[in-house]
Structure formats: C-alpha cells, structure tokens
C-alpha positions in Angstrom: 91.3 -56.7 -64.0 90.1 -57.7 -60.6 90.3 -57.0 -56.9 91.3 -60.0 -54.8 91.9 -60.5 -51.1 95.5 -60.4 -49.9 96.7 -64.0 -49.7 98.9 -63.4 -46.7 96.1 -61.8 -44.7 93.7 -64.6 -45.7 96.2 -67.2 -44.5 96.5 -65.5 -41.2 92.8 -65.4 -40.8 92.5 -69.1 -41.5 95.3 -69.8 -39.0 93.5 -67.8 -36.3 90.2 -69.6 -37.0 92.0 -73.0 -36.9 93.7 -72.2 -33.6 90.5 -71.2 -32.0 88.7 -74.4 -33.2 91.6 -76.5 -31.9 91.3 -74.8 -28.5 87.7 -75.8 -28.3 85.7 -73.0 -29.9 82.6 -74.0 -31.9 83.0 -72.9 -35.5 79.4 -71.5 -35.5 80.2 -69.2 -32.6 83.2 -67.6 -34.3 82.7 -64.2 -35.8 82.7 -63.6 -39.6 85.8 -61.7 -40.5 86.0 -59.6 -43.7 89.3 -58.9 -45.4 90.6 -55.4 -44.9 93.3 -55.4 -47.5 92.6 -56.0 -51.2 95.0 -56.2 -54.2 94.4 -54.9 -57.7 95.5 -57.3 -60.4 95.7 -56.8 -64.2 96.1 -59.7 -66.6 98.1 -58.2 -69.5 98.0 -61.4 -71.5 94.2 -61.4 -71.5 94.1 -57.7 -72.3 96.4 -58.2 -75.3 94.3 -61.2 -76.5 91.1 -59.0 -76.3 92.9 -56.1 -78.1 92.7 -53.8 -75.1 95.1 -51.1 -74.3 95.5 -50.4 -70.6 96.3 -46.8 -69.7 99.7 -46.3 -68.0 98.0 -44.6 -65.0 96.0 -47.7 -64.4 99.1 -49.9 -64.7 100.9 -47.8 -62.2 98.1 -48.3 -59.6 98.0 -52.1 -60.0 99.5 -54.2 -57.1 100.2 -57.1 -59.5 100.6 -57.4 -63.2 100.2 -60.9 -64.8 102.2 -61.1 -68.1 
C-alpha cells in the first residue's frame, strides 16, 4: 500500500514550470509546488505473496488496485 501523487496533476505542474522557464523565468525563482491530490494504491500481488489479507473496506477506499 502506498500514497502517490496523481500523475496527471504532476504532469501539469511540470508543463507549467517548463513554460515559465521557456518564457525566461529563472528556475531558482520559481515557487516550490506541492501536490494537492494523492492516490491510494494497493498491490494485491505483493499482499498475496506476503500472505496478507486486505480488508474489503480498505480495498473499497483504494484509488488503484494492482493485480
């Protein structure tokens, strides 16, 4: 199980930073941006290998399940 940043939001942030740099902004002057959206991922294959049973309530809350 892990929390990760949303890849779409991360890509947009990179695009915004790149656009600002290409327009002449100095990278050191750009503000640090923290992700505001995170996704909850459960790797079911790893859980099975470790002999773990994931409760159904936790599975229902996951944004992504890896088989």
